[in-house]
C-alpha positions in Angstrom: 106.5 112.9 109.6 109.3 112.1 107.2 112.6 111.6 108.9 114.5 109.4 106.5 114.4 109.0 102.7 116.4 107.8 99.7 117.6 109.5 96.5 119.5 107.1 94.3 118.5 108.8 91.0 121.3 109.4 88.6 122.1 113.0 87.5 120.5 112.4 84.1 117.4 110.9 85.7 117.1 114.0 87.9 117.5 116.3 84.9 114.9 114.5 82.9 112.3 114.0 85.7 112.5 117.5 87.1 113.3 119.5 83.9 116.6 120.7 85.4 118.4 123.3 83.3 121.4 123.9 85.5 123.3 121.6 87.9 125.3 123.3 90.5 128.8 121.8 90.9 128.3 120.9 94.5 124.9 119.3 93.8 126.5 116.3 92.3 126.0 113.8 95.2 126.5 110.1 95.1 123.4 107.9 95.2 122.0 107.9 98.8 119.9 105.2 100.3 119.6 106.6 103.8 119.3 110.4 104.0 118.6 111.9 107.5 118.2 115.3 109.1 121.3 117.5 109.2 122.8 115.8 106.2 123.5 117.3 102.8 121.0 116.6 100.0 119.8 118.0 96.7 116.8 120.2 95.9 115.3 121.7 92.7 114.7 125.4 92.7 113.3 127.8 90.1 115.8 130.6 89.1 114.3 133.5 87.3 117.0 133.7 84.6 118.4 130.2 84.4 115.2 128.0 84.9 115.2 125.0 87.2 118.4 124.4 89.1 119.6 121.4 91.0 121.4 122.6 94.1 122.9 121.3 97.3 121.5 122.1 100.7 121.3 120.6 104.2 118.2 119.0 105.4 116.9 120.8 108.5 115.7 124.4 107.9 117.5 127.2 109.7 115.5 130.5 109.7 117.5 133.6 108.7 116.8 135.0 112.2 118.1 131.9 114.1 121.0 132.4 116.5 122.3 128.9 116.2 122.1 126.6 113.1 121.6 123.6 115.4 117.9 124.6 115.4 117.8 122.8 112.0 117.8 119.4 113.7 114.2 120.1 114.8 113.1 121.8 111.5 113.4 119.1 108.9 109.6 118.8 108.5 107.0 121.6 108.2 103.4 120.8 108.8 101.1 121.9 106.0 98.4 122.9 108.4 100.6 125.6 110.0 103.3 126.3 107.4 101.8 129.6 106.3 101.7 131.0 109.9 104.6 129.4 111.8 107.5 132.0 112.1 110.1 129.3 111.3 108.5 128.5 107.9 106.2 131.3 106.8 108.8 133.4 105.0 110.2 130.4 103.1 106.6 129.2 102.3 105.8 132.6 100.8 109.1 133.1 98.9 111.5 130.1 98.8 109.8 126.9 97.8 111.6 123.9 96.3 111.2 120.3 95.2 113.0 117.6 97.1 113.7 114.7 94.7 113.4 111.2 96.2 113.4 107.6 95.1 111.2 106.8 98.1 111.1 107.3 101.8 111.0 105.2 105.0 108.4 105.1 107.7 108.1 103.1 110.8 104.8 101.4 111.6 104.2 100.8 115.3 102.1 97.7 116.4 101.9 96.7 120.0 104.9 98.8 120.8 107.1 97.3 118.0 108.3 99.5 115.3 108.8 98.0 111.8 110.4 100.0 108.9 108.9 100.2 105.5 110.2 101.6 102.2 107.5 103.7 100.5 107.8 104.5 96.7 105.7 104.9 93.6 104.2 101.8 92.0 106.0 102.4 88.7 109.3 103.4 90.2 109.0 107.0 89.1 110.8 109.7 91.2 108.9 111.5 93.9 108.8 115.3 94.2 108.4 116.3 97.8 107.1 119.8 98.4 110.0 121.6 100.2 111.1 125.0 101.5 114.6 126.4 101.6 116.4 129.2 103.5 119.8 130.9 103.8 121.5 131.6 107.1 124.7 133.4 108.0 126.5 133.6 111.3 126.3 137.4 111.9 129.0 137.1 114.6 131.5 136.4 111.8 130.7 139.5 109.9 129.8 140.1 106.3 132.4 137.6 105.0 130.7 134.6 106.8 129.6 131.9 104.4 126.0 131.3 103.7 124.4 128.0 104.9 121.6 126.7 102.6 119.0 124.5 104.4 115.7 122.9 103.6 112.6 121.3 105.1 110.0 118.8 103.7 106.4 119.8 104.0 104.1 117.1 105.4 100.4 116.5 105.5 97.9 114.0 107.0 98.2 110.5 105.5 95.6 109.5 103.0 93.9 106.3 102.2 95.9 103.1 102.8 98.9 105.2 103.9 97.2 105.6 107.2 98.0 102.0 108.0 101.6 102.9 108.2 101.7 106.4 109.7 99.4 109.4 110.3 101.7 111.8 108.4 103.2 111.7 104.9 105.3 114.1 102.8 103.5 116.4 100.4 104.1 114.6 97.1 103.5 116.7 94.0 102.4 115.6 90.5 104.0 117.6 87.6 101.2 120.2 87.4 101.3 120.8 91.2 105.1 120.9 91.1 104.9 123.7 88.6 102.6 125.7 90.8 104.8 125.0 93.9 107.8 126.5 92.2 106.0 129.4 90.6 106.7 132.6 92.6 103.4 134.0 91.3 101.3 131.2 92.9 98.8 132.4 95.5 98.3 130.9 98.9 95.2 129.2 97.5 97.2 127.8 94.6 99.7 126.3 97.0 97.2 124.7 99.3 95.4 123.3 96.3 98.7 121.7 95.2 99.1 120.2 98.7 95.5 118.8 98.6 95.8 117.4 95.1 96.0 113.6 94.6 99.5 112.2 95.2 101.2 109.6 93.0 100.1 106.0 93.5 102.3 104.4 96.2 103.3 101.0 97.3 105.5 99.8 100.2 107.3 96.9 101.7 109.0 96.0 104.9 112.7 96.5 105.0 115.5 95.6 107.4 116.2 97.4 110.6 119.6 98.4 109.4 118.0 101.6 108.0 117.6 102.8 111.5 121.3 103.5 111.7 122.0 106.7 109.7 125.5 105.5 109.0 124.3 102.5 106.9 124.1 103.0 103.2 123.6 100.7 100.2 120.9 99.2 97.9 120.2 96.4 100.4 118.4 99.0 102.6 115.5 99.3 100.2 115.1 95.6 99.4 112.1 93.8 100.8 112.7 91.2 103.5 
């Protein structure tokens, strides 16, 4: 699973790395070193007229049919193996895919019952593009004037290679060609699963302090090796 990640990329770095044409006003978030479920974050979506857009959303997908947005606290990850069939995610997988920019993510390795946090990132420091889904939800009890809530989930898959030493799951991490296919509304299901199965960027990791376990902690010190 992926339950905590970091995005301390500058706006210009996001624009350059993800070919962003439009930045929504509310998507201008400060650098974040400890993003957790139910917190606001940024995603990249493909808009038919405007091109790629950097937008703000909340991490924890709320299906349009949900009665209570609190369900998002359990919907921050979508398993690649079931994403096309599971009612919570299948509509977003078919129609509303996004990229979730990241500088890296955290995972806890368990040995003899002891959990140790690691920060996982690309070897060259390049941004990561997680495969994501997004949805819009409205409280129908408030009528047509109720505000829309935008939410997202990160798609995960089985860990590969040395990553299995840390955890049995990892986010879907897309290279540029696969990211293009992921955002393309014309991509078939086969295209999408091929993108999921394609080689991920080269990764490295190091142990970090346990302060990252507290969602209220922020700062560059969280990603530094100990």
